[in-house]
Backbone as JSON, one array per atom type, in Angstrom:
{
  "sequence": "MTMTAVLLSWAAALWLEGAAGLHTDSVVLAVALTVTLGRGRWRADRRGRLTALALLPPAAAVCAGLSRLLAAHH",
  "N": [[-10.36, -14.08, 9.92], [-9.45, -11.44, 9.57], [-6.76, -11.79, 10.27], [-5.9, -13.54, 8.28], [-6.13, -11.86, 6.06], [-4.22, -9.96, 6.83], [-1.84, -11.49, 6.82], [-1.73, -12.23, 4.1], [-1.52, -9.69, 2.95], [0.9, -8.87, 4.07], [2.67, -10.78, 2.93], [2.38, -10.16, 0.18], [3.25, -7.49, 0.15], [5.86, -7.81, 1.06], [6.96, -9.31, -1.01], [6.65, -7.43, -3.1], [8.28, -5.42, -2.11], [10.84, -6.55, -2.35], [10.91, -6.96, -5.14], [10.57, -4.4, -6.24], [12.43, -2.9, -4.95], [11.84, -1.46, -2.63], [11.5, 0.08, 0.66], [11.42, -1.17, 4.07], [9.37, 0.11, 5.39], [7.19, 0.21, 3.72], [6.1, -2.33, 3.86], [5.29, -2.43, 6.53], [3.39, -0.36, 6.48], [1.5, -1.46, 4.7], [0.54, -3.64, 6.19], [-0.48, -2.27, 8.42], [-2.51, -0.75, 7.23], [-4.17, -2.82, 6.37], [-5.0, -3.98, 8.79], [-6.32, -1.78, 9.89], [-8.43, -1.37, 8.05], [-9.7, -3.78, 8.38], [-10.84, -3.72, 10.88], [-13.84, -3.54, 12.18], [-15.1, -2.29, 10.02], [-16.61, -3.86, 8.36], [-19.11, -4.1, 9.36], [-20.19, -1.69, 8.88], [-22.17, 0.51, 6.82], [-22.43, 0.73, 3.21], [-21.7, 3.31, 2.41], [-20.13, 4.18, 4.55], [-17.95, 2.41, 4.36], [-16.93, 3.15, 1.85], [-16.22, 5.78, 2.39], [-14.18, 5.39, 4.29], [-12.39, 4.02, 2.65], [-11.77, 6.03, 0.86], [-10.6, 8.0, 2.48], [-8.47, 6.86, 3.87], [-6.03, 6.3, 2.28], [-5.06, 9.01, 1.63], [-4.58, 9.9, 4.26], [-2.61, 8.1, 5.05], [-0.61, 8.86, 3.26], [-0.03, 11.45, 4.16], [0.97, 10.85, 6.69], [3.24, 9.38, 5.95], [4.7, 11.4, 4.68], [5.13, 13.14, 6.85], [6.72, 11.49, 8.42], [9.02, 11.34, 6.87], [9.86, 14.0, 7.01], [10.37, 14.21, 9.78], [12.41, 12.31, 10.03], [14.42, 13.51, 8.58], [15.12, 15.68, 10.13], [16.39, 15.12, 12.9]],
  "CA": [[-10.49, -13.44, 8.64], [-8.53, -10.3, 9.53], [-5.38, -12.29, 10.29], [-5.62, -14.06, 6.94], [-5.89, -10.69, 5.21], [-2.94, -9.36, 7.23], [-0.76, -12.34, 6.32], [-1.67, -12.09, 2.64], [-1.01, -8.35, 2.69], [2.32, -8.89, 4.43], [3.39, -11.54, 1.91], [2.39, -9.41, -1.07], [4.1, -6.31, 0.31], [7.24, -8.27, 1.16], [7.38, -9.65, -2.37], [6.76, -6.18, -3.85], [9.45, -4.71, -1.6], [12.02, -7.13, -2.98], [10.86, -6.79, -6.58], [10.67, -2.99, -6.63], [13.5, -2.24, -4.21], [11.27, -0.52, -1.66], [12.0, -0.04, 2.02], [10.6, -1.96, 4.98], [8.2, 0.87, 5.83], [6.05, -0.12, 2.86], [5.51, -3.56, 4.41], [4.6, -2.03, 7.76], [2.22, 0.42, 6.09], [0.51, -2.37, 4.13], [-0.07, -4.4, 7.29], [-1.27, -1.34, 9.24], [-3.74, -0.45, 6.49], [-5.03, -4.01, 6.38], [-5.6, -4.09, 10.13], [-7.25, -0.67, 10.05], [-9.62, -1.63, 7.26], [-10.35, -4.98, 8.86], [-11.45, -3.53, 12.2], [-15.15, -2.94, 12.33], [-15.68, -1.65, 8.83], [-17.52, -4.77, 7.65], [-20.46, -3.88, 9.87], [-20.64, -0.37, 8.44], [-22.89, 0.49, 5.55], [-21.59, 0.91, 2.03], [-21.16, 4.67, 2.4], [-19.05, 4.22, 5.54], [-16.79, 1.71, 3.81], [-16.37, 3.97, 0.78], [-15.58, 6.92, 3.03], [-12.91, 4.9, 4.84], [-11.51, 3.71, 1.53], [-11.33, 7.29, 0.25], [-9.82, 8.82, 3.4], [-7.3, 6.19, 4.42], [-4.79, 6.54, 1.53], [-4.48, 10.34, 1.87], [-4.06, 9.97, 5.63], [-1.34, 7.36, 5.05], [0.37, 9.67, 2.54], [0.37, 12.54, 5.06], [1.82, 10.24, 7.72], [4.53, 9.07, 5.33], [5.4, 12.67, 4.49], [5.58, 13.61, 8.16], [7.83, 10.65, 8.88], [10.22, 11.77, 6.15], [10.31, 15.28, 7.61], [10.94, 13.95, 11.09], [13.67, 11.58, 9.86], [15.42, 14.43, 8.05], [15.5, 16.61, 11.2], [16.31, 14.35, 14.15]],
  "C": [[-9.51, -12.28, 8.52], [-7.08, -10.78, 9.5], [-4.98, -12.89, 8.96], [-5.33, -12.91, 5.98], [-4.56, -10.03, 5.54], [-1.77, -10.18, 6.7], [-0.62, -12.26, 4.81], [-1.11, -10.72, 2.24], [0.48, -8.28, 2.97], [3.14, -9.61, 3.37], [3.48, -10.77, 0.59], [3.3, -8.19, -0.98], [5.57, -6.69, 0.42], [7.78, -8.64, -0.22], [7.58, -8.37, -3.2], [7.97, -5.37, -3.4], [10.73, -5.23, -2.25], [12.06, -6.89, -4.48], [11.08, -5.35, -7.01], [11.76, -2.24, -5.88], [13.0, -1.21, -3.22], [11.89, -0.74, -0.29], [11.0, -0.81, 2.87], [9.34, -1.21, 5.41], [6.98, 0.61, 4.96], [5.34, -1.38, 3.33], [4.72, -3.23, 5.67], [3.32, -1.27, 7.44], [1.12, -0.48, 5.51], [-0.21, -3.16, 5.22], [-0.95, -3.49, 8.14], [-2.58, -0.97, 8.53], [-4.7, -1.63, 6.48], [-5.73, -4.17, 7.72], [-6.64, -3.0, 10.33], [-8.55, -0.92, 9.28], [-10.4, -2.84, 7.76], [-11.1, -4.81, 10.17], [-12.78, -2.8, 12.1], [-15.78, -2.33, 11.1], [-16.64, -2.58, 8.09], [-18.95, -4.62, 8.14], [-21.03, -2.54, 9.43], [-21.4, -0.51, 7.11], [-21.92, 0.79, 4.4], [-20.95, 2.3, 2.01], [-20.01, 4.8, 3.39], [-17.79, 3.54, 5.05], [-16.13, 2.52, 2.71], [-15.67, 5.21, 1.33], [-14.22, 6.52, 3.61], [-11.91, 4.61, 3.73], [-10.97, 4.98, 0.87], [-10.4, 8.08, 1.17], [-8.54, 8.17, 3.89], [-6.03, 6.41, 3.6], [-4.24, 7.96, 1.68], [-3.91, 10.49, 3.29], [-2.72, 9.23, 5.73], [-0.25, 8.16, 4.34], [0.87, 10.82, 3.41], [1.3, 11.99, 6.15], [3.19, 9.9, 7.16], [5.34, 10.34, 5.1], [5.94, 13.23, 5.79], [6.75, 12.78, 8.67], [9.11, 10.99, 8.15], [10.76, 13.08, 6.69], [10.96, 15.07, 8.96], [12.27, 13.21, 10.99], [14.78, 12.5, 9.38], [15.93, 15.38, 9.13], [15.38, 15.91, 12.54], [16.06, 15.29, 15.29]]
}
């Protein structure tokens, strides 16, 4: 089930990358988010899933910002 979601996420992100002119890191981020959400969260209660859904995008945004800072200052 998780691998199916990862493959669908990868395909959608790859298509979106080509259509919108994004970089490869968006594909990697989409796959990483899919794997993260797919691991063990289905056994959690609704509140746990909503908490993960609310906290994961800001955490990903912070990581993306840090990667841009690190790339700018080798």
